[in-house]
N, C-alpha and C positions, 0 to 999 in steps of 0.2 A: 401270448397276447401282444407283447411288444412288437413281435415280427409282423403281425397282421396290420397293425397301425402303420408301421414303417412301409410295408408293401402297399397299403392303400394310398399313402402319401406319395409314393413314387409314381403311381398310376396317374396322378393329377398334375404332375410337373409338365410345364409347357416348354418344349425345346427352344433354345435361343433363337433359331431361325424364325420360328413362328412368332416369338415375341417381337422380333424386329419388324416383321410384316405387319403385325397388329399396331405397333408403335407408329410406323410410317402411315398406315391408314388413318390413325387418329390425328396425326399432324396434318395430313391432307384434308381431312374433314374440317378441322378447326380453321385452316387457311381458307377453305371454300366458304365457311360461314362468315369469316371476317370480310372477305371480298364481297359477298352478297350484301352484307350489312352496309358496306361502304357504297356500293352501287345504289342501294335503296335510299340511303341518305342523300346521295347526289340527285336522284330523281325527285325527292321531296323538296329539296332546295330549289330545283328548277321550276317546280310548280308553285313556288311561293309559300310552301308550308311552314317556313320559319318566319319569325318576326324580326324586325329591325332591332339592332342592339342599341344600347344607350349611347354608343359612340357614333351612331349614324347621324348624318346631318339632319337638321330640324325639318326640312321639307321632304325628306325621303321616308315613306311609310313602309317600304318593302325592305327585305334584307339586301345589303349592298352586293353580296356575292350570289351568283346563281350558276348552276351546273346543268349541262346538257350532255347526255351520253348517247352516241349512235355512230354507225359506220366505223366502229373500232376506235373512235376518237372521243376522249372526254374533253369538253371545253368548259372552262370556268371563266366567267366574266364578272368583273367587279366595277361598280359605279358608285362614286361617293356622293352623288346627287347633283342637283342643278348648280350648287355653289362651286363645284369642281369643274363646271363646264361640260362640254360634250366629249369627254375623254374617258376611255374605258381601259382597264387592265385586263388583258386576255392571256390565259394560260391554256395551252393545248397539250394533251398527253396521250400517247398510244404506245403499243408494243409492236405494231406491224405496218404503220403508214409513215412514209417520209413527209413530214409537215413543211419542209423548207420551200417547196414550190408554191404554196398557198400565199397569195397576197390579199389579205383581208380588206385592204383599201378598195379593191375592185369587186369584192364579194359581199359587202355589208351596206345596209342602209339603216337609218334611224327614223322612226315614225313617232308622232304624238297621237294621243287619242282624238284630237280634233282635226286630223288630216294633214298636218304639216310634215314635211319630210326633208331630211338633210343627207347629203352624200358624204362618204368618208373622204378625208383629205390626207390622211397619213396612217401608215402601219409601220411602226418602229419596232422591229423584232429581229434580234440576231438569229442566224441559222442555229438550229438545235436538233435537227433530225427527228427524233421521236418525242422530244420535249421542247416546246417553244413557248416563250413568254415575251409579251411586248405590250405596246400602247397603241390603241386604235383611237384616232381622233376624227371628229366630224366638224363640219362647219357650224358655227354658232347661229348662222342664218339659214332659214329654211329655203327650199328651192324657189319659193314665191317671193323671196326678198325680205320677209318679216323675220323677227327673232324666232328661233326654233321653240324655245320654252318660254311661254307667257305666264302671267300670274294665274290664269285660269286653267293651265295644263294639268290634267289629272293623272296621266301616265305617259311613259315613254317606252318604246319598244325597239330593241336592237335585233335585226334579223341578219343572220349570216347564211348566204345561199351556197349550195353545192359544195359543201366541205365533206370530203371523204364519202361521197355517195348519198349524203343526206340532203334532200331538196331544200329544206329551210330549217334553221335552228333559231328559235325565238326566245328572247330574254326580255321580260317586261318588269318595269319598276313603277310602283304607284307612288304618287306624290300626295302630300297632305292637302 
């Protein structure tokens, strides 16, 4: 009887090579799930699905950071609200696109809900290849000569045009 139990146990032993393949498949599956979760979180943030944190400036009703994913490039834009002026932190990440040629000062505009618009005046970002971080600044005055953000401004929208084949990436912040 001992021999039949021993023989049965031997039949269910998985060879080391198959264990390795199964282990690699499980690691790949877990990595894919983590990646999909991260991408989904980024899309939720870019649609405004998160709330502003307690550290957000008093006039900012939206989350300070927003993410847009497209054209193989992830763009994260952070604005600390009107108190910080028309200055935005921008981080771009990719694994396949050279980001150095992009000059956001010629590719971005800032709009308010009541029709005012400002042009970018500065893009300070060192070269970084596939990972680039910098500061994008706009004029405090709208193109019509009036202040860009007024007391009755309800929202502000940053639009970046033609970055890695995406016609327009929009980031909108609501003000209280």
